[in-house]
N, C-alpha and C positions, 0 to 999 in steps of 0.2 A: 316501753317501746313507742306506743301510740295511744293518745287519748282523744276521744271525740265526745263533746258535751252538747246535748240538746236541751237548752234551758226551757223551751216551751213544754217539753214532756217531763223534764226533771230527771233525765237519764244521761248516763255517761257510759261509753263503751271504751274499755281499757284493754289493750293488748299488753301482756306482761309476762315476766318469768318468775314473779314473786308469788308468795302464798296469798290467797284471797283475803285471809284474816288480817295480814299486814296492811293491805291496801285499804280495807274497811277501817282499820285503826287510824291510818293517816287521814282518810276522808273525815272521820269523826273529830280529829284534832282541828280541822278547819271549820267545825261547827255544823257539818252536814251528816246525814244518815245514809249509809250505803247498804244495799242488800244485793244478793245475787239474783239474777233473773233466770228463770227456768225456760225450757224450750216452749212452754205454753204462753210465753210473752207476759207472764205475771210475776211480780216480785216473789221471792221465796218466802218472805215474811211479810206480815201486814204492815202497811205504812202508817196506819192510824195508831196513835198513842193516846189512850184515854187519860184525862187529867192533865194534859200538857199546859192548860191555862190556869191550873191551880195556883202556881206561884204569883201570877199576875193578880188574880182575885185576892189572894192572901195579902199581897203588898198593898193593894188598893184599900183593903179593910184597915191595915195598919196605919196607912197615911190618914184615912178618915178618923180613926181613933186618936191619932196624934193631934190632928187639927182640932177636933172637938175638945180634946184634953187641954190644948193650949188656950182655949177660950173659956174653960170652966175651972181654972185654978189648979190643975194638976201640976206637980213639980216639973220644971222645965227639963230636968235630966231624964224624966220618964218619956216625955214627948220626943226628946232627942234619941233615946234608945229605940222607940217605935219607928222613927224615921230611918235610923241607921239599919235596923233589921229589914225594913222595906227596901232600902237601897241595895242591901246584900242579896236579898231574895230576887228582886227584879233585875239586878245588875250582874248576877253571876254569869249568865251566858254571854252577854256582851263583853264582860271583863275577860272571860276565858278566850273568846274569839280575838279580843284586842291583844292579849298576851301572844297568841300564835301569829297574829298579824304583825306585831312588832318584831317577833322572832324571825319571821320570814321577810322582814323589811317591806311590808305591804300595809300602809296606813289606810284605814277605812273609817266608816262611821262608828264602828265599835270602839276604835281607839279614841275618837273624838268624844264619844259619850262617856267613856271611862275617865278620861281626863277632866271632863266637865263635872262629873259626879265627885271625883276626888277634890277638885277645886272648890266645889260648893261645901264639901265637908271641912276643908281646911279653913275656909272663911266663916264657918259656923252657920251657913244657910242650909240647914238640914231639910227643912220642908221643901224648899225649891229643888235641892238636889234629888230628894226622893221622888218628887213629882215628875221631874224631867226624866229620870231613869224609868219610872213606872209608865209614863206616856210613851217613851221609846219602846219599851217592851210590849206595850199594848199595840202600838203601830206595827211592830214586827209581826206580832201574832195575827193581826188583821190582814196584813200583806201576805203572810204565809197561807192563811186560809183562802184568800182570794186566788192566789197562784195555784194552790192545790185544787180548787174547784175548776179552774181553767184546765189544768193538766188532766183531771179526771174526765172533763168533756172531750179533750183531744184523744185521750185513751179510748173513750167510748166510741168515737168516730173511727179510730184505728181498728178497733175490734170488729167494726162492721165490714172491714175489708176481708175478702175471702182468703182462706188459708191455702187454697188450691186453685189452679187455673188450667184451662185447656190450652196447649201450645201445639202449633203445627210444626212437626219435624219430619223431613223427608216425605212430605205429602200425607202424613197421618197425624191425627189429633191424639196427643198424649197428655194425660193428667199429671201435673207436676206441683210440688209444693211451691208456694209463692216465693219463699226465700231462695229457691234454686233458679228462679227465672231472672234473667238480666233485663235491664231497661231497654226497650226497643224490640224485644222479642215478640213475634206474632204467632 
């Protein structure tokens, strides 16, 4: 029915008639994580996922091993395999997002990165393809971390706002929940 997105806090308010699980699945298809928010203004589940940088670290190690191997006489097919695995590990999320982007006719950086990686593989430039995909994944991770820190700061400021306020109605002061008070009420 209605969707309002606040990118600075990373929240969306959705008015709907569907099951919440269906909406969460659709949001995850777009590459995002959705959780229900309880009345205490906190997400129902923790937003922090331990080990989310594991694939980036693993891909970086594979690329380094492949690069070292290519200069120490290891068979070229072995370095190609290392680069290919690194591309798959770092490129899985962008490729998945690219698939849904193409499906919804919304071309974005994920589509561009996936096409570039596939192009590098086709012309045999596995090191370059793996490095570009890895750098893209690293950039996304750093950007996500920075945005999350900003959002946490904004949430912290929002948590400082009182949950209740005194409102004057009919000459008397009444304590009301902040959510029940309209803008401009005194």
